[in-house]
BASE-649090 format. One line per 2 residues: number of its first residue (from 1); for each residue y, z negated, x negated of N, C-alpha, C, CB. Coordinates in nm, 3 decimals, decimal comma. Glycine has a CB too. Layout:
BASE-649090
NUM	Y/Z/X/Y/Z/X/Y/Z/X/Y/Z/X | ... .
//
This chain:
BASE-649090
1	6,008/-4,435/-2,782/5,924/-4,388/-2,888/5,893/-4,242/-2,864/5,794/-4,472/-2,897 | 5,903/-4,159/-2,969/5,877/-4,017/-2,958/5,737/-3,986/-3,009/5,982/-3,936/-3,037 .
3	5,677/-3,885/-2,946/5,540/-3,848/-2,979/5,529/-3,700/-3,013/5,447/-3,881/-2,864 | 5,424/-3,669/-3,087/5,384/-3,531/-3,118/5,238/-3,516/-3,076/5,403/-3,497/-3,270 .
5	5,202/-3,397/-3,037/5,062/-3,365/-3,008/5,011/-3,282/-3,124/5,046/-3,290/-2,870 | 4,914/-3,336/-3,195/4,849/-3,260/-3,302/4,724/-3,197/-3,243/4,815/-3,352/-3,426 .
7	4,714/-3,067/-3,260/4,599/-2,992/-3,210/4,523/-2,937/-3,331/4,643/-2,876/-3,113 | 4,395/-2,968/-3,336/4,310/-2,924/-3,447/4,199/-2,837/-3,389/4,252/-3,046/-3,527 .
9	4,184/-2,718/-3,444/4,075/-2,629/-3,406/3,989/-2,613/-3,530/4,127/-2,490/-3,352 | 3,864/-2,659/-3,523/3,781/-2,657/-3,643/3,633/-2,644/-3,609/3,804/-2,783/-3,723 .
11	3,556/-2,621/-3,713/3,411/-2,614/-3,699/3,360/-2,750/-3,651/3,342/-2,572/-3,834 | 3,258/-2,751/-3,568/3,211/-2,878/-3,512/3,163/-2,975/-3,619/3,100/-2,852/-3,414 .
13	3,116/-2,926/-3,732/3,070/-3,018/-3,837/3,186/-3,087/-3,909/2,985/-2,942/-3,938 | 3,310/-3,040/-3,887/3,427/-3,105/-3,948/3,502/-3,196/-3,851/3,522/-2,999/-4,001 .
15	3,457/-3,205/-3,728/3,526/-3,284/-3,627/3,538/-3,430/-3,668/3,454/-3,274/-3,494 | 3,428/-3,492/-3,707/3,433/-3,634/-3,747/3,521/-3,654/-3,869/3,292/-3,686/-3,774 .
17	3,519/-3,561/-3,962/3,605/-3,570/-4,081/3,751/-3,569/-4,041/3,575/-3,453/-4,179 | 3,788/-3,480/-3,950/3,927/-3,472/-3,902/3,969/-3,601/-3,832/3,944/-3,353/-3,807 .
19	3,881/-3,655/-3,748/3,914/-3,778/-3,676/3,930/-3,895/-3,772/3,805/-3,810/-3,573 | 3,840/-3,907/-3,868/3,850/-4,016/-3,966/3,978/-4,007/-4,049/3,728/-4,015/-4,060 .
21	4,015/-3,886/-4,091/4,138/-3,867/-4,168/4,260/-3,904/-4,085/4,150/-3,722/-4,217 | 4,261/-3,864/-3,959/4,374/-3,895/-3,871/4,386/-4,045/-3,847/4,360/-3,822/-3,737 .
23	4,275/-4,109/-3,820/4,277/-4,255/-3,797/4,324/-4,331/-3,920/4,138/-4,304/-3,756 | 4,283/-4,284/-4,038/4,322/-4,351/-4,163/4,473/-4,343/-4,187/4,248/-4,289/-4,281 .
25	4,540/-4,250/-4,120/4,684/-4,232/-4,140/4,767/-4,261/-4,016/4,712/-4,092/-4,186 | 4,709/-4,333/-3,919/4,790/-4,382/-3,808/4,757/-4,334/-3,669/4,925/-4,348/-3,834 .
27	4,665/-4,241/-3,653/4,628/-4,197/-3,518/4,552/-4,310/-3,449/4,541/-4,067/-3,523 | 4,583/-4,333/-3,323/4,521/-4,443/-3,249/4,413/-4,397/-3,153/4,626/-4,521/-3,174 .
29	4,389/-4,268/-3,145/4,286/-4,216/-3,056/4,281/-4,065/-3,061/4,309/-4,263/-2,913 | 4,182/-4,008/-2,997/4,167/-3,862/-2,996/4,089/-3,818/-2,873/4,098/-3,813/-3,125 .
31	4,102/-3,691/-2,843/4,022/-3,626/-2,739/3,959/-3,503/-2,802/4,110/-3,589/-2,613 | 3,828/-3,487/-2,783/3,757/-3,373/-2,840/3,709/-3,284/-2,726/3,637/-3,419/-2,930 .
33	3,743/-3,157/-2,736/3,695/-3,057/-2,641/3,599/-2,968/-2,719/3,815/-2,973/-2,577 | 3,474/-2,967/-2,677/3,370/-2,894/-2,751/3,355/-2,751/-2,699/3,236/-2,967/-2,742 .
35	3,286/-2,673/-2,779/3,249/-2,535/-2,744/3,369/-2,443/-2,725/3,167/-2,535/-2,618 | 3,472/-2,462/-2,804/3,585/-2,369/-2,801/3,548/-2,246/-2,882/3,715/-2,435/-2,856 .
37	3,607/-2,133/-2,847/3,583/-2,010/-2,923/3,717/-1,961/-2,975/3,514/-1,902/-2,835 | 3,714/-1,900/-3,091/3,835/-1,846/-3,148/3,803/-1,732/-3,243/3,913/-1,954/-3,221 .
39	3,907/-1,664/-3,283/3,889/-1,551/-3,372/4,007/-1,542/-3,466/3,873/-1,419/-3,293 | 3,982/-1,526/-3,594/4,086/-1,514/-3,694/4,119/-1,369/-3,724/4,045/-1,585/-3,820 .
41	4,148/-1,342/-3,850/4,183/-1,206/-3,892/4,069/-1,108/-3,870/4,223/-1,205/-4,037 | 3,947/-1,154/-3,893/3,831/-1,067/-3,879/3,753/-1,108/-3,754/3,740/-1,073/-4,005 .
43	3,723/-1,013/-3,667/3,645/-1,046/-3,547/3,508/-1,105/-3,582/3,627/-0,921/-3,459 | 3,459/-1,193/-3,496/3,329/-1,255/-3,518/3,218/-1,150/-3,515/3,302/-1,364/-3,413 .
45	3,118/-1,169/-3,598/3,005/-1,076/-3,602/2,915/-1,102/-3,482/2,925/-1,091/-3,735 | 2,852/-0,995/-3,436/2,758/-1,009/-3,325/2,624/-0,946/-3,364/2,815/-0,942/-3,197 .
47	2,521/-0,993/-3,297/2,387/-0,938/-3,317/2,329/-0,914/-3,179/2,295/-1,035/-3,402 | 2,309/-0,789/-3,143/2,260/-0,750/-3,011/2,348/-0,807/-2,899/2,115/-0,798/-2,992 .
49	2,479/-0,806/-2,924/2,573/-0,853/-2,823/2,596/-1,002/-2,821/2,527/-0,812/-2,690 | 2,522/-1,078/-2,903/2,540/-1,223/-2,909/2,623/-1,260/-3,031/2,402/-1,296/-2,914 .
51	2,716/-1,350/-3,012/2,801/-1,393/-3,122/2,722/-1,481/-3,219/2,925/-1,469/-3,069 | 2,743/-1,459/-3,348/2,678/-1,543/-3,449/2,777/-1,644/-3,506/2,618/-1,456/-3,561 .
53	2,897/-1,647/-3,451/2,999/-1,743/-3,496/2,959/-1,883/-3,449/3,141/-1,705/-3,443 | 2,989/-1,983/-3,531/2,957/-2,120/-3,497/3,049/-2,178/-3,392/2,962/-2,206/-3,620 .
55	3,005/-2,287/-3,335/3,084/-2,357/-3,235/3,208/-2,418/-3,299/3,000/-2,466/-3,166 | 3,317/-2,420/-3,227/3,442/-2,481/-3,271/3,474/-2,595/-3,177/3,558/-2,377/-3,276 .
57	3,546/-2,692/-3,228/3,595/-2,801/-3,145/3,747/-2,800/-3,145/3,542/-2,937/-3,195 | 3,805/-2,845/-3,035/3,949/-2,867/-3,026/3,968/-3,017/-3,019/4,013/-2,792/-2,902 .
59	4,045/-3,070/-3,113/4,070/-3,214/-3,118/4,218/-3,236/-3,092/4,028/-3,276/-3,257 | 4,248/-3,325/-2,998/4,386/-3,356/-2,961/4,419/-3,498/-3,005/4,409/-3,338/-2,809 .
61	4,531/-3,512/-3,074/4,581/-3,643/-3,115/4,724/-3,657/-3,064/4,574/-3,661/-3,272 | 4,750/-3,758/-2,984/4,885/-3,789/-2,941/4,933/-3,900/-3,033/4,892/-3,830/-2,789 .
63	5,026/-3,867/-3,123/5,065/-3,961/-3,228/5,216/-3,985/-3,227/5,022/-3,908/-3,366 | 5,254/-4,098/-3,286/5,394/-4,131/-3,298/5,457/-4,035/-3,398/5,414/-4,280/-3,342 .
65	5,575/-3,988/-3,368/5,643/-3,887/-3,448/5,657/-3,926/-3,595/5,779/-3,859/-3,389 | 5,679/-4,053/-3,620/5,699/-4,105/-3,755/5,578/-4,076/-3,846/5,726/-4,256/-3,750 .
67	5,457/-4,075/-3,788/5,334/-4,056/-3,865/5,278/-3,914/-3,858/5,231/-4,152/-3,818 | 5,335/-3,829/-3,775/5,271/-3,702/-3,742/5,248/-3,609/-3,861/5,354/-3,630/-3,640 .
69	5,347/-3,592/-3,946/5,330/-3,499/-4,059/5,223/-3,548/-4,156/5,463/-3,481/-4,133 | 5,222/-3,678/-4,182/5,122/-3,735/-4,274/4,981/-3,718/-4,216/5,152/-3,884/-4,300 .
71	4,967/-3,740/-4,086/4,837/-3,721/-4,020/4,795/-3,575/-4,028/4,844/-3,768/-3,873 | 4,886/-3,484/-3,998/4,858/-3,341/-4,003/4,811/-3,299/-4,142/4,983/-3,260/-3,962 .
73	4,881/-3,342/-4,245/4,845/-3,306/-4,381/4,713/-3,369/-4,424/4,955/-3,348/-4,476 | 4,686/-3,491/-4,379/4,560/-3,556/-4,417/4,440/-3,485/-4,354/4,561/-3,704/-4,375 .
75	4,455/-3,437/-4,233/4,349/-3,362/-4,167/4,323/-3,232/-4,243/4,386/-3,332/-4,018 | 4,429/-3,160/-4,275/4,415/-3,033/-4,347/4,348/-3,053/-4,482/4,553/-2,967/-4,365 .
77	4,386/-3,159/-4,554/4,327/-3,185/-4,686/4,181/-3,226/-4,673/4,405/-3,296/-4,758 | 4,149/-3,316/-4,580/4,012/-3,365/-4,565/3,916/-3,254/-4,522/4,008/-3,478/-4,463 .
79	3,965/-3,161/-4,440/3,879/-3,054/-4,389/3,886/-2,927/-4,472/3,917/-3,022/-4,246 | 3,976/-2,922/-4,570/3,986/-2,805/-4,656/4,040/-2,681/-4,588/3,854/-2,775/-4,713 .
81	4,134/-2,697/-4,496/4,186/-2,582/-4,422/4,253/-2,478/-4,511/4,283/-2,629/-4,317 | 4,323/-2,521/-4,614/4,392/-2,425/-4,702/4,297/-2,360/-4,802/4,504/-2,495/-4,778 .
83	4,192/-2,430/-4,840/4,099/-2,379/-4,942/3,987/-2,294/-4,885/4,040/-2,494/-5,018 | 3,946/-2,320/-4,762/3,830/-2,255/-4,704/3,868/-2,172/-4,581/3,724/-2,359/-4,666 .
85	3,880/-2,040/-4,596/3,915/-1,955/-4,481/3,815/-1,976/-4,366/3,917/-1,807/-4,522 | 3,868/-1,993/-4,247/3,782/-2,011/-4,130/3,744/-2,155/-4,103/3,660/-1,930/-4,146 .
87	3,784/-2,248/-4,191/3,749/-2,389/-4,170/3,821/-2,446/-4,049/3,781/-2,473/-4,295 | 3,941/-2,399/-4,026/4,015/-2,448/-3,911/4,164/-2,437/-3,929/3,978/-2,589/-3,881 .
89	4,233/-2,482/-3,827/4,379/-2,482/-3,826/4,425/-2,606/-3,751/4,437/-2,351/-3,760 | 4,540/-2,659/-3,793/4,599/-2,775/-3,725/4,748/-2,750/-3,711/4,571/-2,909/-3,803 .
91	4,804/-2,790/-3,597/4,947/-2,776/-3,575/4,994/-2,885/-3,481/4,982/-2,636/-3,518 | 5,124/-2,904/-3,475/5,178/-3,009/-3,389/5,289/-2,953/-3,301/5,231/-3,126/-3,473 .
93	5,303/-3,014/-3,183/5,410/-2,976/-3,091/5,476/-3,103/-3,039/5,355/-2,888/-2,974 | 5,602/-3,089/-3,001/5,677/-3,203/-2,946/5,628/-3,237/-2,806/5,828/-3,172/-2,942 .
95	5,630/-3,365/-2,774/5,594/-3,413/-2,641/5,720/-3,465/-2,574/5,483/-3,524/-2,648 | 5,748/-3,415/-2,458/5,867/-3,456/-2,382/5,855/-3,600/-2,334/5,889/-3,362/-2,263 .
97	5,738/-3,634/-2,278/5,718/-3,767/-2,220/5,568/-3,792/-2,209/5,789/-3,780/-2,081 | 5,530/-3,919/-2,207/5,389/-3,954/-2,192/5,376/-4,087/-2,119/5,319/-3,960/-2,331 .
99	5,271/-4,101/-2,041/5,244/-4,222/-1,966/5,099/-4,261/-1,990/5,274/-4,203/-1,814 | 5,071/-4,392/-1,989/4,934/-4,440/-2,006/4,901/-4,477/-2,149/4,838/-4,338/-1,957 .
101	5,003/-4,502/-2,229/4,982/-4,528/-2,371/5,020/-4,670/-2,413/5,060/-4,430/-2,452 | 5,027/-4,763/-2,320/5,076/-4,897/-2,353/5,000/-4,961/-2,469/5,067/-4,986/-2,231 .
103	4,869/-4,958/-2,467/4,794/-5,024/-2,575/4,814/-4,953/-2,708/4,644/-5,029/-2,540 | 4,823/-4,819/-2,705/4,848/-4,746/-2,829/4,989/-4,776/-2,882/4,830/-4,595/-2,807 .
105	5,087/-4,783/-2,793/5,224/-4,812/-2,835/5,232/-4,949/-2,899/5,321/-4,803/-2,715 | 5,164/-5,047/-2,841/5,163/-5,181/-2,901/5,102/-5,178/-3,041/5,084/-5,279/-2,812 .
107	4,994/-5,103/-3,059/4,930/-5,093/-3,190/5,020/-5,020/-3,289/4,795/-5,019/-3,178 | 5,088/-4,917/-3,244/5,179/-4,843/-3,331/5,295/-4,932/-3,375/5,233/-4,716/-3,260 .
109	5,353/-5,005/-3,282/5,463/-5,096/-3,317/5,419/-5,199/-3,419/5,517/-5,165/-3,191 | 5,300/-5,252/-3,402/5,247/-5,351/-3,497/5,230/-5,289/-3,635/5,112/-5,409/-3,447 .
111	5,178/-5,167/-3,639/5,159/-5,097/-3,766/5,293/-5,069/-3,835/5,082/-4,966/-3,744 | 5,391/-5,027/-3,758/5,523/-4,998/-3,816/5,587/-5,126/-3,869/5,615/-4,932/-3,710 .
113	5,571/-5,237/-3,799/5,629/-5,363/-3,847/5,562/-5,408/-3,976/5,616/-5,473/-3,739 | 5,432/-5,379/-3,993/5,362/-5,411/-4,119/5,417/-5,327/-4,234/5,210/-5,388/-4,104 .
115	5,449/-5,200/-4,204/5,504/-5,111/-4,307/5,641/-5,158/-4,354/5,514/-4,967/-4,254 | 5,719/-5,220/-4,265/5,852/-5,266/-4,298/5,851/-5,388/-4,390/5,928/-5,297/-4,172 .
117	5,737/-5,457/-4,398/5,730/-5,578/-4,482/5,726/-5,548/-4,628/5,611/-5,660/-4,447 .
//
């Protein structure tokens, strides 16, 4: 089974929205790394040397390749990444190998067999 890693960088208030959208389209789990910082086209504003930019979260989804594009697009749509500048970004990368996913693989296989019916 081949996997992709979907990485989502978004405002902390959109984290749950991204996770719910991913789960609805086949993601079996996620890892959230809080307090990430990032900068887009325009540098973040500061006030007396303190950043006024909001907290960002990094969300990692290790998903089966068959579902990856649909999950990626559902996250972008649910969070409004294309419509709202600065809302976030999501991308995917290939995974060479992974270990420790037995329960997720079983769930994915069951889901794929349901789709074939």
